[in-house]
C-alpha positions as CSV (number, residue, x, y, z in Angstrom):
1,M,-35.1,-6.0,24.5
2,A,-33.5,-7.9,21.7
3,I,-31.0,-5.8,19.6
4,T,-31.2,-6.5,15.8
5,A,-28.3,-6.5,13.4
6,A,-30.0,-3.7,11.5
7,Q,-30.0,-1.5,14.5
8,V,-26.3,-2.2,15.1
9,K,-25.5,-1.4,11.5
10,E,-27.5,1.9,11.6
11,L,-25.7,3.0,14.8
12,R,-22.3,2.1,13.3
13,E,-23.0,4.2,10.2
14,M,-24.1,7.1,12.3
15,T,-21.2,7.1,14.6
16,G,-18.3,5.1,13.1
17,A,-18.1,3.1,16.3
18,G,-17.0,-0.6,16.2
19,M,-19.6,-3.4,16.0
20,M,-19.3,-4.6,19.6
21,D,-19.3,-1.0,20.9
22,A,-22.4,-0.2,18.9
23,K,-24.2,-3.3,20.2
24,K,-23.2,-2.6,23.8
25,A,-24.5,1.0,23.5
26,L,-27.9,-0.3,22.2
27,V,-28.1,-2.8,25.0
28,E,-27.2,-0.2,27.6
29,T,-29.9,2.2,26.3
30,D,-32.7,-0.4,25.6
31,G,-32.4,0.1,21.8
32,D,-32.9,3.9,22.0
33,M,-30.8,5.1,19.0
34,E,-30.3,8.7,20.1
35,A,-29.5,7.6,23.6
36,A,-27.0,5.1,22.2
37,V,-25.3,7.8,20.2
38,D,-24.9,9.9,23.4
39,W,-23.7,6.8,25.2
40,L,-21.0,6.3,22.6
41,R,-20.0,10.0,22.7
42,T,-19.6,9.9,26.4
43,K,-17.3,6.9,26.1
44,G,-15.3,8.6,23.4
45,L,-16.2,5.9,20.9
46,A,-18.0,8.1,18.3
47,K,-15.0,10.1,17.3
48,A,-14.4,8.1,14.1
49,A,-17.2,9.6,12.2
50,K,-15.9,13.2,12.7
51,K,-12.5,12.1,11.3
52,A,-13.7,10.3,8.2
53,G,-13.5,13.3,5.9
54,R,-9.8,14.1,6.6
55,T,-7.2,13.1,4.1
56,A,-5.1,10.2,5.2
57,A,-1.9,10.2,3.1
58,E,0.7,9.2,5.7
59,G,1.0,5.9,7.5
60,L,2.9,2.7,6.9
61,V,3.5,0.0,4.4
62,A,4.0,-3.4,6.0
63,V,5.4,-6.6,4.4
64,E,5.0,-10.2,5.7
65,V,6.4,-13.3,4.2
66,N,5.5,-16.9,5.0
67,G,7.3,-19.5,2.9
68,G,6.7,-18.9,-0.7
69,T,4.0,-16.2,-0.2
70,G,4.6,-12.5,0.5
71,V,2.1,-9.7,1.1
72,A,2.4,-5.9,1.3
73,V,-0.3,-3.7,2.8
74,E,-0.7,0.1,3.1
75,V,-2.5,1.6,6.1
76,N,-2.9,5.3,6.0
77,S,-3.1,8.0,8.7
78,E,-3.3,11.7,8.6
79,T,0.2,12.4,10.0
80,D,3.6,10.7,10.0
81,F,3.6,11.1,13.8
82,V,1.0,8.4,14.1
83,A,3.3,6.0,12.0
84,K,5.6,6.1,15.0
85,N,2.8,5.1,17.5
86,G,3.3,1.6,18.9
87,D,-0.4,0.8,18.9
88,F,-0.7,1.9,15.2
89,Q,2.3,-0.2,14.3
90,A,0.9,-3.2,16.1
91,M,-2.4,-2.9,14.2
92,V,-0.7,-2.6,10.9
93,G,1.4,-5.7,11.7
94,G,-1.7,-7.7,12.5
95,I,-3.4,-6.6,9.3
96,A,-0.3,-7.7,7.3
97,K,-0.4,-11.1,8.9
98,A,-4.2,-11.4,8.1
99,A,-3.4,-10.5,4.5
100,L,-1.6,-13.8,4.1
101,T,-4.9,-15.6,4.4
102,V,-6.8,-13.6,1.7
103,N,-6.4,-12.6,-1.9
104,D,-7.6,-9.0,-2.2
105,V,-8.1,-5.8,-0.1
106,E,-11.9,-6.2,0.1
107,A,-11.6,-9.7,1.6
108,L,-8.9,-8.3,3.9
109,K,-11.3,-5.6,5.3
110,T,-13.5,-8.4,6.7
111,A,-10.7,-10.7,7.8
112,D,-10.3,-11.5,11.5
113,V,-7.6,-9.9,13.7
114,D,-7.8,-10.8,17.4
115,G,-11.6,-11.3,17.2
116,K,-12.4,-8.2,15.2
117,T,-12.7,-7.5,11.5
118,V,-10.0,-5.3,10.1
119,N,-12.6,-2.6,9.4
120,D,-13.7,-2.6,13.0
121,L,-10.1,-2.7,14.3
122,I,-9.3,0.4,12.3
123,T,-12.5,2.2,13.4
124,D,-11.7,1.5,17.0
125,K,-8.1,2.8,16.5
126,I,-9.5,6.0,15.0
127,A,-11.5,6.6,18.1
128,T,-8.5,5.8,20.3
129,I,-5.8,7.8,18.4
130,G,-8.0,10.5,17.1
131,E,-6.9,10.5,13.4
132,N,-8.6,9.3,10.3
133,M,-7.1,6.0,9.1
134,S,-7.8,3.7,6.2
135,L,-6.7,0.4,4.7
136,R,-5.8,1.4,1.2
137,R,-4.5,-1.6,-0.6
138,M,-2.7,-4.9,-0.5
139,A,-0.6,-6.9,-3.0
140,K,0.6,-10.5,-2.9
141,V,3.4,-12.5,-4.7
142,E,4.3,-16.1,-4.7
143,G,7.4,-18.1,-5.8
144,D,10.0,-20.7,-4.7
145,V,11.6,-17.9,-2.8
146,V,10.1,-14.6,-1.6
147,A,12.3,-11.9,-0.2
148,S,11.3,-8.5,1.3
149,Y,12.9,-5.2,2.0
150,V,11.7,-2.1,3.8
151,H,13.1,1.3,3.3
152,N,13.0,4.0,6.0
153,A,11.7,1.4,8.4
154,A,9.7,2.6,11.4
155,T,10.0,-0.8,13.0
156,A,10.6,-4.3,11.9
157,G,8.8,-5.2,8.6
158,M,7.2,-1.8,8.0
159,G,8.1,1.7,6.9
160,Q,7.7,4.2,4.0
161,I,8.5,1.8,1.2
162,G,7.9,-1.9,1.2
163,V,9.2,-4.3,-1.5
164,L,8.6,-8.0,-2.3
165,V,10.4,-10.0,-4.9
166,A,9.4,-13.5,-5.9
167,L,11.9,-15.9,-7.5
168,K,11.9,-19.3,-9.2
169,G,15.1,-20.8,-7.9
170,G,17.8,-18.6,-6.4
171,T,18.3,-17.6,-2.8
172,E,16.7,-15.3,-0.3
173,E,19.9,-13.3,-0.1
174,F,19.8,-12.6,-3.9
175,G,16.1,-11.9,-3.6
176,K,16.8,-9.2,-1.0
177,Q,19.4,-7.6,-3.3
178,V,16.8,-7.4,-6.0
179,A,14.3,-6.0,-3.6
180,M,16.8,-3.2,-2.6
181,H,17.3,-2.5,-6.2
182,V,13.5,-2.2,-6.8
183,A,13.2,0.2,-3.8
184,A,15.8,2.5,-5.4
185,A,15.1,2.1,-9.2
186,N,11.2,2.0,-9.0
187,P,10.6,-0.1,-12.1
188,Q,7.2,0.2,-13.7
189,A,6.9,-3.4,-14.7
190,L,8.8,-6.8,-14.6
191,N,9.3,-6.9,-18.3
192,E,7.9,-5.6,-21.6
193,A,5.1,-8.1,-21.6
194,D,3.7,-6.7,-18.3
195,L,3.5,-3.2,-19.6
196,D,0.3,-1.7,-20.8
197,P,0.5,-1.8,-24.7
198,A,-1.2,1.6,-24.9
199,V,1.6,3.1,-22.8
200,V,4.3,1.5,-25.0
201,E,2.6,2.6,-28.2
202,K,2.3,6.2,-26.9
203,E,6.0,6.3,-26.0
204,K,6.8,4.9,-29.4
205,Q,4.8,7.6,-31.2
206,I,6.4,10.3,-29.2
207,Q,9.9,9.0,-30.2
208,I,8.8,8.8,-33.8
209,D,7.6,12.4,-33.8
210,I,10.9,13.5,-32.2
211,A,12.9,11.6,-34.7
212,K,11.0,13.0,-37.6
213,E,11.9,16.5,-36.4
214,S,15.6,15.6,-37.2
215,G,14.8,15.6,-40.9
216,K,16.8,12.4,-41.3
217,P,15.9,9.6,-43.9
218,D,13.2,7.1,-42.9
219,A,15.8,4.2,-42.7
220,V,17.8,6.2,-40.2
221,I,14.7,7.1,-38.3
222,E,13.7,3.5,-38.0
223,K,17.0,2.6,-36.4
224,M,16.7,5.6,-34.1
225,I,13.3,4.4,-32.9
226,V,14.6,0.9,-32.2
227,G,17.5,2.3,-30.1
228,R,15.3,4.7,-28.2
229,M,12.7,2.1,-27.3
230,K,15.4,-0.2,-26.1
231,K,16.6,2.5,-23.9
232,Y,13.1,3.2,-22.7
233,M,12.6,-0.5,-21.7
234,A,15.9,-0.5,-19.9
235,E,14.7,2.4,-17.8
236,I,11.3,1.1,-16.8
237,T,11.3,-2.7,-16.8
238,L,13.0,-4.5,-13.9
239,V,14.7,-7.3,-15.9
240,N,16.3,-4.8,-18.3
241,Q,17.5,-2.2,-15.8
242,Q,21.2,-2.1,-14.8
243,F,21.5,-4.0,-11.5
244,A,22.3,-1.5,-8.7
245,L,24.8,-3.8,-7.1
246,D,26.7,-4.5,-10.4
247,T,26.0,-2.0,-13.1
248,D,27.9,-4.1,-15.6
249,K,24.9,-6.4,-15.7
250,T,21.2,-6.1,-16.2
251,V,19.0,-7.5,-13.4
252,Q,18.1,-10.3,-15.8
253,Q,21.8,-11.3,-16.2
254,A,22.4,-11.1,-12.4
255,A,19.4,-13.3,-11.9
256,E,20.8,-15.9,-14.3
257,D,24.2,-15.8,-12.7
258,N,22.4,-16.6,-9.4
259,G,20.4,-19.5,-10.8
260,A,17.1,-17.5,-10.4
261,E,14.2,-16.3,-12.5
262,I,12.3,-13.2,-11.2
263,V,8.6,-14.1,-11.4
264,G,7.1,-11.1,-9.7
265,F,7.6,-8.1,-7.5
266,V,5.7,-5.4,-5.6
267,R,6.9,-1.9,-4.7
268,M,4.5,-0.1,-2.4
269,Q,5.2,3.4,-1.1
270,V,3.1,5.3,1.5
271,G,0.8,7.9,0.0
272,E,1.8,7.5,-3.7
273,G,-1.0,8.8,-5.9
274,I,-2.9,10.5,-3.0
275,E,-3.4,14.2,-3.4
276,K,-2.7,15.8,-0.1
277,E,-4.6,18.8,1.2
278,K,-2.6,22.0,1.5
279,E,-3.3,24.2,4.5
280,D,-1.5,27.2,5.9
281,F,-0.1,26.9,9.4
282,A,-2.8,29.1,11.0
283,A,-5.6,26.9,9.5
284,E,-3.9,23.8,10.7
285,V,-3.6,25.1,14.2
286,A,-7.3,26.2,14.2
287,K,-8.3,22.7,13.1
288,A,-6.3,21.1,15.8
289,A,-7.8,23.4,18.4
290,Q,-11.3,22.4,17.3
291,G,-10.5,18.6,17.7
């Protein structure tokens, strides 16, 4: 009998199996949905659905650069052990290359990697490796020069922290120096213009309240606020930070000395912002025993 796209979609949602596996199961069972579920289970291809509720906060960040374009992607897993798995690393590398061809993470999920969508590729890998995984995010920068740096690399081009720096002018060598600085200093924005005005205003109000507690005259307080906000900007904006490789200069000054303008950067760290589940050791062992 003819298998419809709607049947394949329903089976995929029920089992978490890949598209081609779901279609094959329906073909093998003449479209019988329950029998198709059993077929997938016997082949070990319905595991993904059981894993989907688990927190995936480990994994890898991968960076890929092609000419004046650079991308960073984060693919999560449940344990850092999986990040050392060669199959997982190969999948993440393929996803990073595919990210060069799209502009956002939603488009990346449906992008092609070796004849499968990224979503299907991840679903298949969940079934193979046995852990929940997810494509969490991607970011892209463009410039005359794009340099990358990976901190705590698990293999070439991927690790715990991935950084991209885009320059107008300058050299890849200088771009990599800035990328290493970004990895260490973790700036929140390129410059003051890129900061959320509400965040800046909130910090300014905090500093005003602190200064008023000193009991000093308003004229003195105004000068104090100017100085404190300048220090705040020097701490959180890339161009105003002290350059890690030459602390006598700001990053902006170092860029000018190297004939470069920094036009963008990305710093992506595995698991940042994800609330991890906490379990005692006995509970962890019991879950592992249940599969």
